[in-house]
PyMOL commands that place a pseudoatom at each C-alpha (Angstrom):
pseudoatom trace, name=CA, resn=UNK, resi=1, chain=A, elem=C, hetatm=0, pos=[0.000, 0.000, 0.000]
pseudoatom trace, name=CA, resn=UNK, resi=2, chain=A, elem=C, hetatm=0, pos=[1.553, 3.300, -1.096]
pseudoatom trace, name=CA, resn=UNK, resi=3, chain=A, elem=C, hetatm=0, pos=[1.558, 6.246, 1.280]
pseudoatom trace, name=CA, resn=UNK, resi=4, chain=A, elem=C, hetatm=0, pos=[0.335, 9.325, -0.562]
pseudoatom trace, name=CA, resn=UNK, resi=5, chain=A, elem=C, hetatm=0, pos=[-0.946, 12.863, -0.131]
pseudoatom trace, name=CA, resn=UNK, resi=6, chain=A, elem=C, hetatm=0, pos=[-4.130, 14.371, -1.556]
pseudoatom trace, name=CA, resn=UNK, resi=7, chain=A, elem=C, hetatm=0, pos=[-2.023, 16.288, -4.077]
pseudoatom trace, name=CA, resn=UNK, resi=8, chain=A, elem=C, hetatm=0, pos=[-0.297, 13.211, -5.491]
pseudoatom trace, name=CA, resn=UNK, resi=9, chain=A, elem=C, hetatm=0, pos=[-1.510, 12.393, -9.005]
pseudoatom trace, name=CA, resn=UNK, resi=10, chain=A, elem=C, hetatm=0, pos=[-1.378, 8.695, -8.092]
pseudoatom trace, name=CA, resn=UNK, resi=11, chain=A, elem=C, hetatm=0, pos=[-4.164, 9.111, -5.516]
pseudoatom trace, name=CA, resn=UNK, resi=12, chain=A, elem=C, hetatm=0, pos=[-6.516, 10.182, -8.311]
pseudoatom trace, name=CA, resn=UNK, resi=13, chain=A, elem=C, hetatm=0, pos=[-5.212, 7.458, -10.643]
pseudoatom trace, name=CA, resn=UNK, resi=14, chain=A, elem=C, hetatm=0, pos=[-5.992, 4.723, -8.099]
pseudoatom trace, name=CA, resn=UNK, resi=15, chain=A, elem=C, hetatm=0, pos=[-9.643, 5.789, -8.076]
pseudoatom trace, name=CA, resn=UNK, resi=16, chain=A, elem=C, hetatm=0, pos=[-9.769, 6.291, -11.839]
pseudoatom trace, name=CA, resn=UNK, resi=17, chain=A, elem=C, hetatm=0, pos=[-8.831, 2.668, -12.522]
pseudoatom trace, name=CA, resn=UNK, resi=18, chain=A, elem=C, hetatm=0, pos=[-11.348, 1.278, -10.002]
pseudoatom trace, name=CA, resn=UNK, resi=19, chain=A, elem=C, hetatm=0, pos=[-9.026, 0.412, -7.117]
pseudoatom trace, name=CA, resn=UNK, resi=20, chain=A, elem=C, hetatm=0, pos=[-9.461, 1.364, -3.454]
pseudoatom trace, name=CA, resn=UNK, resi=21, chain=A, elem=C, hetatm=0, pos=[-7.946, 4.405, -1.761]
pseudoatom trace, name=CA, resn=UNK, resi=22, chain=A, elem=C, hetatm=0, pos=[-7.877, 4.902, 2.017]
pseudoatom trace, name=CA, resn=UNK, resi=23, chain=A, elem=C, hetatm=0, pos=[-8.285, 8.539, 2.999]
pseudoatom trace, name=CA, resn=UNK, resi=24, chain=A, elem=C, hetatm=0, pos=[-8.956, 10.663, 6.089]
pseudoatom trace, name=CA, resn=UNK, resi=25, chain=A, elem=C, hetatm=0, pos=[-12.275, 12.447, 6.473]
pseudoatom trace, name=CA, resn=UNK, resi=26, chain=A, elem=C, hetatm=0, pos=[-13.067, 14.876, 9.290]
pseudoatom trace, name=CA, resn=UNK, resi=27, chain=A, elem=C, hetatm=0, pos=[-14.541, 12.001, 11.338]
pseudoatom trace, name=CA, resn=UNK, resi=28, chain=A, elem=C, hetatm=0, pos=[-12.833, 8.664, 10.539]
pseudoatom trace, name=CA, resn=UNK, resi=29, chain=A, elem=C, hetatm=0, pos=[-10.598, 7.121, 7.887]
pseudoatom trace, name=CA, resn=UNK, resi=30, chain=A, elem=C, hetatm=0, pos=[-12.570, 5.909, 4.886]
pseudoatom trace, name=CA, resn=UNK, resi=31, chain=A, elem=C, hetatm=0, pos=[-12.159, 3.467, 2.010]
pseudoatom trace, name=CA, resn=UNK, resi=32, chain=A, elem=C, hetatm=0, pos=[-13.079, 5.102, -1.281]
pseudoatom trace, name=CA, resn=UNK, resi=33, chain=A, elem=C, hetatm=0, pos=[-13.912, 3.914, -4.797]
pseudoatom trace, name=CA, resn=UNK, resi=34, chain=A, elem=C, hetatm=0, pos=[-15.346, 5.667, -7.832]
pseudoatom trace, name=CA, resn=UNK, resi=35, chain=A, elem=C, hetatm=0, pos=[-19.122, 5.469, -7.684]
pseudoatom trace, name=CA, resn=UNK, resi=36, chain=A, elem=C, hetatm=0, pos=[-19.779, 4.743, -11.361]
pseudoatom trace, name=CA, resn=UNK, resi=37, chain=A, elem=C, hetatm=0, pos=[-17.791, 1.477, -11.519]
pseudoatom trace, name=CA, resn=UNK, resi=38, chain=A, elem=C, hetatm=0, pos=[-19.682, -1.677, -10.429]
pseudoatom trace, name=CA, resn=UNK, resi=39, chain=A, elem=C, hetatm=0, pos=[-16.471, -3.723, -10.216]
pseudoatom trace, name=CA, resn=UNK, resi=40, chain=A, elem=C, hetatm=0, pos=[-14.942, -1.144, -7.879]
pseudoatom trace, name=CA, resn=UNK, resi=41, chain=A, elem=C, hetatm=0, pos=[-18.017, -1.443, -5.649]
pseudoatom trace, name=CA, resn=UNK, resi=42, chain=A, elem=C, hetatm=0, pos=[-17.606, -5.240, -5.591]
pseudoatom trace, name=CA, resn=UNK, resi=43, chain=A, elem=C, hetatm=0, pos=[-13.955, -4.848, -4.560]
pseudoatom trace, name=CA, resn=UNK, resi=44, chain=A, elem=C, hetatm=0, pos=[-14.929, -2.496, -1.740]
pseudoatom trace, name=CA, resn=UNK, resi=45, chain=A, elem=C, hetatm=0, pos=[-17.589, -4.868, -0.407]
pseudoatom trace, name=CA, resn=UNK, resi=46, chain=A, elem=C, hetatm=0, pos=[-15.169, -7.812, -0.585]
pseudoatom trace, name=CA, resn=UNK, resi=47, chain=A, elem=C, hetatm=0, pos=[-12.331, -6.013, 1.225]
pseudoatom trace, name=CA, resn=UNK, resi=48, chain=A, elem=C, hetatm=0, pos=[-14.611, -4.852, 4.058]
pseudoatom trace, name=CA, resn=UNK, resi=49, chain=A, elem=C, hetatm=0, pos=[-16.429, -8.199, 4.257]
pseudoatom trace, name=CA, resn=UNK, resi=50, chain=A, elem=C, hetatm=0, pos=[-19.555, -6.085, 4.043]
pseudoatom trace, name=CA, resn=UNK, resi=51, chain=A, elem=C, hetatm=0, pos=[-23.091, -7.084, 3.064]
pseudoatom trace, name=CA, resn=UNK, resi=52, chain=A, elem=C, hetatm=0, pos=[-23.468, -6.158, -0.633]
pseudoatom trace, name=CA, resn=UNK, resi=53, chain=A, elem=C, hetatm=0, pos=[-27.029, -4.928, -0.062]
pseudoatom trace, name=CA, resn=UNK, resi=54, chain=A, elem=C, hetatm=0, pos=[-26.019, -2.286, 2.502]
pseudoatom trace, name=CA, resn=UNK, resi=55, chain=A, elem=C, hetatm=0, pos=[-25.920, 1.130, 0.767]
pseudoatom trace, name=CA, resn=UNK, resi=56, chain=A, elem=C, hetatm=0, pos=[-22.821, 3.333, 0.742]
pseudoatom trace, name=CA, resn=UNK, resi=57, chain=A, elem=C, hetatm=0, pos=[-23.212, 7.116, 0.438]
pseudoatom trace, name=CA, resn=UNK, resi=58, chain=A, elem=C, hetatm=0, pos=[-21.577, 9.099, -2.333]
pseudoatom trace, name=CA, resn=UNK, resi=59, chain=A, elem=C, hetatm=0, pos=[-19.119, 11.891, -1.602]
pseudoatom trace, name=CA, resn=UNK, resi=60, chain=A, elem=C, hetatm=0, pos=[-18.315, 14.910, -3.737]
pseudoatom trace, name=CA, resn=UNK, resi=61, chain=A, elem=C, hetatm=0, pos=[-17.216, 18.516, -3.688]
pseudoatom trace, name=CA, resn=UNK, resi=62, chain=A, elem=C, hetatm=0, pos=[-19.634, 21.435, -3.571]
pseudoatom trace, name=CA, resn=UNK, resi=63, chain=A, elem=C, hetatm=0, pos=[-19.161, 21.959, -7.303]
pseudoatom trace, name=CA, resn=UNK, resi=64, chain=A, elem=C, hetatm=0, pos=[-20.399, 18.574, -8.544]
pseudoatom trace, name=CA, resn=UNK, resi=65, chain=A, elem=C, hetatm=0, pos=[-23.705, 18.757, -10.440]
pseudoatom trace, name=CA, resn=UNK, resi=66, chain=A, elem=C, hetatm=0, pos=[-25.810, 16.555, -8.150]
pseudoatom trace, name=CA, resn=UNK, resi=67, chain=A, elem=C, hetatm=0, pos=[-28.896, 16.933, -10.333]
pseudoatom trace, name=CA, resn=UNK, resi=68, chain=A, elem=C, hetatm=0, pos=[-27.183, 14.706, -12.904]
pseudoatom trace, name=CA, resn=UNK, resi=69, chain=A, elem=C, hetatm=0, pos=[-28.032, 11.668, -10.742]
pseudoatom trace, name=CA, resn=UNK, resi=70, chain=A, elem=C, hetatm=0, pos=[-30.414, 12.887, -8.019]
pseudoatom trace, name=CA, resn=UNK, resi=71, chain=A, elem=C, hetatm=0, pos=[-33.761, 14.656, -7.675]
pseudoatom trace, name=CA, resn=UNK, resi=72, chain=A, elem=C, hetatm=0, pos=[-33.051, 17.812, -5.679]
pseudoatom trace, name=CA, resn=UNK, resi=73, chain=A, elem=C, hetatm=0, pos=[-36.152, 19.736, -4.561]
pseudoatom trace, name=CA, resn=UNK, resi=74, chain=A, elem=C, hetatm=0, pos=[-36.088, 23.307, -3.256]
pseudoatom trace, name=CA, resn=UNK, resi=75, chain=A, elem=C, hetatm=0, pos=[-35.892, 22.266, 0.398]
pseudoatom trace, name=CA, resn=UNK, resi=76, chain=A, elem=C, hetatm=0, pos=[-33.028, 19.862, -0.256]
pseudoatom trace, name=CA, resn=UNK, resi=77, chain=A, elem=C, hetatm=0, pos=[-31.191, 22.503, -2.280]
pseudoatom trace, name=CA, resn=UNK, resi=78, chain=A, elem=C, hetatm=0, pos=[-31.549, 24.884, 0.653]
pseudoatom trace, name=CA, resn=UNK, resi=79, chain=A, elem=C, hetatm=0, pos=[-30.047, 22.271, 3.029]
pseudoatom trace, name=CA, resn=UNK, resi=80, chain=A, elem=C, hetatm=0, pos=[-27.143, 21.645, 0.642]
pseudoatom trace, name=CA, resn=UNK, resi=81, chain=A, elem=C, hetatm=0, pos=[-26.468, 25.353, 0.142]
pseudoatom trace, name=CA, resn=UNK, resi=82, chain=A, elem=C, hetatm=0, pos=[-26.652, 26.173, 3.863]
pseudoatom trace, name=CA, resn=UNK, resi=83, chain=A, elem=C, hetatm=0, pos=[-25.358, 23.155, 5.804]
pseudoatom trace, name=CA, resn=UNK, resi=84, chain=A, elem=C, hetatm=0, pos=[-22.909, 21.557, 3.368]
pseudoatom trace, name=CA, resn=UNK, resi=85, chain=A, elem=C, hetatm=0, pos=[-19.965, 21.126, 3.414]
pseudoatom trace, name=CA, resn=UNK, resi=86, chain=A, elem=C, hetatm=0, pos=[-20.498, 19.808, 6.929]
pseudoatom trace, name=CA, resn=UNK, resi=87, chain=A, elem=C, hetatm=0, pos=[-21.021, 16.717, 9.128]
pseudoatom trace, name=CA, resn=UNK, resi=88, chain=A, elem=C, hetatm=0, pos=[-24.258, 15.717, 7.406]
pseudoatom trace, name=CA, resn=UNK, resi=89, chain=A, elem=C, hetatm=0, pos=[-25.342, 12.919, 5.049]
pseudoatom trace, name=CA, resn=UNK, resi=90, chain=A, elem=C, hetatm=0, pos=[-28.626, 13.513, 3.240]
pseudoatom trace, name=CA, resn=UNK, resi=91, chain=A, elem=C, hetatm=0, pos=[-30.836, 10.803, 1.735]
pseudoatom trace, name=CA, resn=UNK, resi=92, chain=A, elem=C, hetatm=0, pos=[-32.480, 11.762, -1.548]
pseudoatom trace, name=CA, resn=UNK, resi=93, chain=A, elem=C, hetatm=0, pos=[-34.206, 10.125, -4.511]
pseudoatom trace, name=CA, resn=UNK, resi=94, chain=A, elem=C, hetatm=0, pos=[-31.887, 8.838, -7.253]
pseudoatom trace, name=CA, resn=UNK, resi=95, chain=A, elem=C, hetatm=0, pos=[-32.698, 9.314, -10.926]
pseudoatom trace, name=CA, resn=UNK, resi=96, chain=A, elem=C, hetatm=0, pos=[-33.151, 6.423, -13.354]
pseudoatom trace, name=CA, resn=UNK, resi=97, chain=A, elem=C, hetatm=0, pos=[-29.673, 7.028, -14.826]
pseudoatom trace, name=CA, resn=UNK, resi=98, chain=A, elem=C, hetatm=0, pos=[-27.871, 6.809, -11.459]
pseudoatom trace, name=CA, resn=UNK, resi=99, chain=A, elem=C, hetatm=0, pos=[-25.468, 3.839, -11.332]
pseudoatom trace, name=CA, resn=UNK, resi=100, chain=A, elem=C, hetatm=0, pos=[-27.059, 0.874, -9.560]
pseudoatom trace, name=CA, resn=UNK, resi=101, chain=A, elem=C, hetatm=0, pos=[-24.428, 0.692, -6.802]
pseudoatom trace, name=CA, resn=UNK, resi=102, chain=A, elem=C, hetatm=0, pos=[-25.373, 4.197, -5.653]
pseudoatom trace, name=CA, resn=UNK, resi=103, chain=A, elem=C, hetatm=0, pos=[-28.869, 3.044, -4.626]
pseudoatom trace, name=CA, resn=UNK, resi=104, chain=A, elem=C, hetatm=0, pos=[-28.899, -0.796, -4.890]
pseudoatom trace, name=CA, resn=UNK, resi=105, chain=A, elem=C, hetatm=0, pos=[-32.317, -0.819, -6.505]
pseudoatom trace, name=CA, resn=UNK, resi=106, chain=A, elem=C, hetatm=0, pos=[-34.012, 1.360, -3.877]
pseudoatom trace, name=CA, resn=UNK, resi=107, chain=A, elem=C, hetatm=0, pos=[-33.456, 4.587, -5.842]
pseudoatom trace, name=CA, resn=UNK, resi=108, chain=A, elem=C, hetatm=0, pos=[-32.579, 6.227, -2.521]
pseudoatom trace, name=CA, resn=UNK, resi=109, chain=A, elem=C, hetatm=0, pos=[-28.997, 7.458, -2.152]
pseudoatom trace, name=CA, resn=UNK, resi=110, chain=A, elem=C, hetatm=0, pos=[-26.935, 9.219, 0.495]
pseudoatom trace, name=CA, resn=UNK, resi=111, chain=A, elem=C, hetatm=0, pos=[-24.936, 12.358, -0.352]
pseudoatom trace, name=CA, resn=UNK, resi=112, chain=A, elem=C, hetatm=0, pos=[-22.023, 13.657, 1.697]
pseudoatom trace, name=CA, resn=UNK, resi=113, chain=A, elem=C, hetatm=0, pos=[-19.978, 16.830, 1.143]
pseudoatom trace, name=CA, resn=UNK, resi=114, chain=A, elem=C, hetatm=0, pos=[-17.208, 16.809, 3.769]
pseudoatom trace, name=CA, resn=UNK, resi=115, chain=A, elem=C, hetatm=0, pos=[-15.880, 19.910, 5.505]
pseudoatom trace, name=CA, resn=UNK, resi=116, chain=A, elem=C, hetatm=0, pos=[-12.211, 18.843, 5.461]
pseudoatom trace, name=CA, resn=UNK, resi=117, chain=A, elem=C, hetatm=0, pos=[-10.678, 21.375, 3.050]
pseudoatom trace, name=CA, resn=UNK, resi=118, chain=A, elem=C, hetatm=0, pos=[-7.865, 19.249, 1.605]
pseudoatom trace, name=CA, resn=UNK, resi=119, chain=A, elem=C, hetatm=0, pos=[-10.354, 16.447, 0.935]
pseudoatom trace, name=CA, resn=UNK, resi=120, chain=A, elem=C, hetatm=0, pos=[-12.759, 18.908, -0.713]
pseudoatom trace, name=CA, resn=UNK, resi=121, chain=A, elem=C, hetatm=0, pos=[-9.945, 20.201, -2.923]
pseudoatom trace, name=CA, resn=UNK, resi=122, chain=A, elem=C, hetatm=0, pos=[-9.121, 16.613, -3.929]
pseudoatom trace, name=CA, resn=UNK, resi=123, chain=A, elem=C, hetatm=0, pos=[-12.777, 15.849, -4.709]
pseudoatom trace, name=CA, resn=UNK, resi=124, chain=A, elem=C, hetatm=0, pos=[-12.848, 18.935, -6.912]
pseudoatom trace, name=CA, resn=UNK, resi=125, chain=A, elem=C, hetatm=0, pos=[-10.252, 17.300, -9.190]
pseudoatom trace, name=CA, resn=UNK, resi=126, chain=A, elem=C, hetatm=0, pos=[-12.428, 14.214, -9.781]
pseudoatom trace, name=CA, resn=UNK, resi=127, chain=A, elem=C, hetatm=0, pos=[-14.902, 14.108, -12.687]
pseudoatom trace, name=CA, resn=UNK, resi=128, chain=A, elem=C, hetatm=0, pos=[-16.889, 11.399, -10.881]
pseudoatom trace, name=CA, resn=UNK, resi=129, chain=A, elem=C, hetatm=0, pos=[-18.522, 10.824, -7.504]
pseudoatom trace, name=CA, resn=UNK, resi=130, chain=A, elem=C, hetatm=0, pos=[-16.855, 8.475, -5.034]
pseudoatom trace, name=CA, resn=UNK, resi=131, chain=A, elem=C, hetatm=0, pos=[-18.388, 6.122, -2.496]
pseudoatom trace, name=CA, resn=UNK, resi=132, chain=A, elem=C, hetatm=0, pos=[-16.724, 6.178, 0.907]
pseudoatom trace, name=CA, resn=UNK, resi=133, chain=A, elem=C, hetatm=0, pos=[-17.326, 3.833, 3.811]
pseudoatom trace, name=CA, resn=UNK, resi=134, chain=A, elem=C, hetatm=0, pos=[-15.416, 3.619, 7.087]
pseudoatom trace, name=CA, resn=UNK, resi=135, chain=A, elem=C, hetatm=0, pos=[-11.997, 1.997, 6.755]
pseudoatom trace, name=CA, resn=UNK, resi=136, chain=A, elem=C, hetatm=0, pos=[-12.543, -1.012, 8.980]
pseudoatom trace, name=CA, resn=UNK, resi=137, chain=A, elem=C, hetatm=0, pos=[-13.622, -4.604, 8.641]
pseudoatom trace, name=CA, resn=UNK, resi=138, chain=A, elem=C, hetatm=0, pos=[-17.397, -4.910, 9.023]
pseudoatom trace, name=CA, resn=UNK, resi=139, chain=A, elem=C, hetatm=0, pos=[-18.336, -5.307, 12.685]
pseudoatom trace, name=CA, resn=UNK, resi=140, chain=A, elem=C, hetatm=0, pos=[-15.051, -3.823, 13.929]
pseudoatom trace, name=CA, resn=UNK, resi=141, chain=A, elem=C, hetatm=0, pos=[-14.568, -0.330, 15.394]
pseudoatom trace, name=CA, resn=UNK, resi=142, chain=A, elem=C, hetatm=0, pos=[-13.971, 2.551, 12.983]
pseudoatom trace, name=CA, resn=UNK, resi=143, chain=A, elem=C, hetatm=0, pos=[-10.314, 3.448, 12.448]
pseudoatom trace, name=CA, resn=UNK, resi=144, chain=A, elem=C, hetatm=0, pos=[-9.125, 7.019, 12.923]
pseudoatom trace, name=CA, resn=UNK, resi=145, chain=A, elem=C, hetatm=0, pos=[-5.368, 6.838, 12.305]
pseudoatom trace, name=CA, resn=UNK, resi=146, chain=A, elem=C, hetatm=0, pos=[-3.207, 6.116, 9.280]
pseudoatom trace, name=CA, resn=UNK, resi=147, chain=A, elem=C, hetatm=0, pos=[-1.280, 3.483, 11.226]
pseudoatom trace, name=CA, resn=UNK, resi=148, chain=A, elem=C, hetatm=0, pos=[-4.443, 1.545, 12.154]
pseudoatom trace, name=CA, resn=UNK, resi=149, chain=A, elem=C, hetatm=0, pos=[-5.658, 1.527, 8.560]
pseudoatom trace, name=CA, resn=UNK, resi=150, chain=A, elem=C, hetatm=0, pos=[-2.243, 0.502, 7.218]
pseudoatom trace, name=CA, resn=UNK, resi=151, chain=A, elem=C, hetatm=0, pos=[-1.984, -2.394, 9.670]
pseudoatom trace, name=CA, resn=UNK, resi=152, chain=A, elem=C, hetatm=0, pos=[-5.500, -3.607, 8.782]
pseudoatom trace, name=CA, resn=UNK, resi=153, chain=A, elem=C, hetatm=0, pos=[-5.399, -3.372, 4.984]
pseudoatom trace, name=CA, resn=UNK, resi=154, chain=A, elem=C, hetatm=0, pos=[-1.756, -3.440, 3.879]
pseudoatom trace, name=CA, resn=UNK, resi=155, chain=A, elem=C, hetatm=0, pos=[-1.988, -7.133, 2.942]
pseudoatom trace, name=CA, resn=UNK, resi=156, chain=A, elem=C, hetatm=0, pos=[-4.987, -6.543, 0.658]
pseudoatom trace, name=CA, resn=UNK, resi=157, chain=A, elem=C, hetatm=0, pos=[-3.881, -5.787, -2.897]
pseudoatom trace, name=CA, resn=UNK, resi=158, chain=A, elem=C, hetatm=0, pos=[-7.191, -4.060, -3.727]
pseudoatom trace, name=CA, resn=UNK, resi=159, chain=A, elem=C, hetatm=0, pos=[-6.269, -1.166, -1.387]
pseudoatom trace, name=CA, resn=UNK, resi=160, chain=A, elem=C, hetatm=0, pos=[-3.476, 0.408, -3.407]
pseudoatom trace, name=CA, resn=UNK, resi=161, chain=A, elem=C, hetatm=0, pos=[-2.889, 3.637, -1.499]
pseudoatom trace, name=CA, resn=UNK, resi=162, chain=A, elem=C, hetatm=0, pos=[-3.437, 5.485, 1.752]
pseudoatom trace, name=CA, resn=UNK, resi=163, chain=A, elem=C, hetatm=0, pos=[-3.534, 9.263, 2.048]
pseudoatom trace, name=CA, resn=UNK, resi=164, chain=A, elem=C, hetatm=0, pos=[-1.692, 10.675, 5.046]
pseudoatom trace, name=CA, resn=UNK, resi=165, chain=A, elem=C, hetatm=0, pos=[-3.744, 12.886, 7.331]
pseudoatom trace, name=CA, resn=UNK, resi=166, chain=A, elem=C, hetatm=0, pos=[-5.684, 13.255, 10.543]
pseudoatom trace, name=CA, resn=UNK, resi=167, chain=A, elem=C, hetatm=0, pos=[-9.333, 12.928, 11.570]
pseudoatom trace, name=CA, resn=UNK, resi=168, chain=A, elem=C, hetatm=0, pos=[-10.410, 15.817, 13.790]
pseudoatom trace, name=CA, resn=UNK, resi=169, chain=A, elem=C, hetatm=0, pos=[-13.745, 14.620, 15.208]
pseudoatom trace, name=CA, resn=UNK, resi=170, chain=A, elem=C, hetatm=0, pos=[-14.954, 11.365, 16.729]
pseudoatom trace, name=CA, resn=UNK, resi=171, chain=A, elem=C, hetatm=0, pos=[-18.629, 12.356, 16.274]
pseudoatom trace, name=CA, resn=UNK, resi=172, chain=A, elem=C, hetatm=0, pos=[-20.259, 10.683, 13.241]
pseudoatom trace, name=CA, resn=UNK, resi=173, chain=A, elem=C, hetatm=0, pos=[-22.210, 12.657, 10.673]
pseudoatom trace, name=CA, resn=UNK, resi=174, chain=A, elem=C, hetatm=0, pos=[-25.921, 13.205, 11.122]
pseudoatom trace, name=CA, resn=UNK, resi=175, chain=A, elem=C, hetatm=0, pos=[-27.818, 11.093, 8.570]
pseudoatom trace, name=CA, resn=UNK, resi=176, chain=A, elem=C, hetatm=0, pos=[-31.143, 12.610, 7.515]
pseudoatom trace, name=CA, resn=UNK, resi=177, chain=A, elem=C, hetatm=0, pos=[-33.831, 11.543, 5.062]
pseudoatom trace, name=CA, resn=UNK, resi=178, chain=A, elem=C, hetatm=0, pos=[-35.267, 14.394, 3.008]
pseudoatom trace, name=CA, resn=UNK, resi=179, chain=A, elem=C, hetatm=0, pos=[-37.674, 12.132, 1.146]
pseudoatom trace, name=CA, resn=UNK, resi=180, chain=A, elem=C, hetatm=0, pos=[-41.422, 12.781, 0.922]
pseudoatom trace, name=CA, resn=UNK, resi=181, chain=A, elem=C, hetatm=0, pos=[-41.103, 16.453, 1.800]
pseudoatom trace, name=CA, resn=UNK, resi=182, chain=A, elem=C, hetatm=0, pos=[-40.129, 15.987, 5.443]
pseudoatom trace, name=CA, resn=UNK, resi=183, chain=A, elem=C, hetatm=0, pos=[-37.042, 15.775, 7.644]
pseudoatom trace, name=CA, resn=UNK, resi=184, chain=A, elem=C, hetatm=0, pos=[-36.430, 12.425, 9.333]
pseudoatom trace, name=CA, resn=UNK, resi=185, chain=A, elem=C, hetatm=0, pos=[-33.275, 11.737, 11.372]
pseudoatom trace, name=CA, resn=UNK, resi=186, chain=A, elem=C, hetatm=0, pos=[-31.766, 8.301, 10.679]
pseudoatom trace, name=CA, resn=UNK, resi=187, chain=A, elem=C, hetatm=0, pos=[-28.645, 8.811, 12.825]
pseudoatom trace, name=CA, resn=UNK, resi=188, chain=A, elem=C, hetatm=0, pos=[-28.055, 11.725, 15.157]
pseudoatom trace, name=CA, resn=UNK, resi=189, chain=A, elem=C, hetatm=0, pos=[-24.703, 13.483, 14.907]
pseudoatom trace, name=CA, resn=UNK, resi=190, chain=A, elem=C, hetatm=0, pos=[-23.554, 17.067, 15.388]
pseudoatom trace, name=CA, resn=UNK, resi=191, chain=A, elem=C, hetatm=0, pos=[-26.320, 18.694, 13.325]
pseudoatom trace, name=CA, resn=UNK, resi=192, chain=A, elem=C, hetatm=0, pos=[-29.795, 18.544, 14.890]
pseudoatom trace, name=CA, resn=UNK, resi=193, chain=A, elem=C, hetatm=0, pos=[-33.208, 17.946, 13.336]
pseudoatom trace, name=CA, resn=UNK, resi=194, chain=A, elem=C, hetatm=0, pos=[-34.252, 21.463, 14.355]
pseudoatom trace, name=CA, resn=UNK, resi=195, chain=A, elem=C, hetatm=0, pos=[-31.315, 23.004, 12.479]
pseudoatom trace, name=CA, resn=UNK, resi=196, chain=A, elem=C, hetatm=0, pos=[-32.145, 21.014, 9.336]
pseudoatom trace, name=CA, resn=UNK, resi=197, chain=A, elem=C, hetatm=0, pos=[-35.878, 21.738, 9.521]
pseudoatom trace, name=CA, resn=UNK, resi=198, chain=A, elem=C, hetatm=0, pos=[-35.251, 25.449, 9.892]
pseudoatom trace, name=CA, resn=UNK, resi=199, chain=A, elem=C, hetatm=0, pos=[-33.365, 25.397, 6.591]
pseudoatom trace, name=CA, resn=UNK, resi=200, chain=A, elem=C, hetatm=0, pos=[-35.456, 22.791, 4.744]
pseudoatom trace, name=CA, resn=UNK, resi=201, chain=A, elem=C, hetatm=0, pos=[-38.771, 24.530, 5.277]
pseudoatom trace, name=CA, resn=UNK, resi=202, chain=A, elem=C, hetatm=0, pos=[-37.383, 28.009, 4.577]
pseudoatom trace, name=CA, resn=UNK, resi=203, chain=A, elem=C, hetatm=0, pos=[-38.786, 29.373, 1.340]
for i in range(1, 203): cmd.bond("trace and resi %d" % i, "trace and resi %d" % (i + 1))
show_as sticks, trace
zoom trace
């Protein structure tokens, strides 16, 4: 496993060819693959020993055109514009053209725009969305250091690189459903339902 930085061209190349890249988010280390490659998704599921029917959110920069793959209503757009980047994952309806692995047949997908600036800058260089799940074996605690991730995944050839960095917060993102015109908390994190509702229902 090669040790890289976000500015290394090879970090982008690993994702481009459908391999796995370990990278730090503001909460935990994640394992990332490009979100439009079904074989990359299969590699990610295999490496984590994860159920293949358990959805994985997509991650992107603020500049990605989300309406290419997702139905974004006015309330959702307001949440994105106001609260993202930030510790929030939003569940929205996927369009018919969205790659299957983004929604696994449910046509519901999670979207995450992280607040970590160097990660955002890296995402801005990618012409595709990525899917990122915590860098741990399924059922094991999340990993928050480069050393922990290296020791866990170095023997797995599918994980070709690890980006050096730190994770600042141990608090997971809030996960919220914005389906059916209402705000429903799936997992409570730093951002509260009241904060989201105040933005979502603002017209």
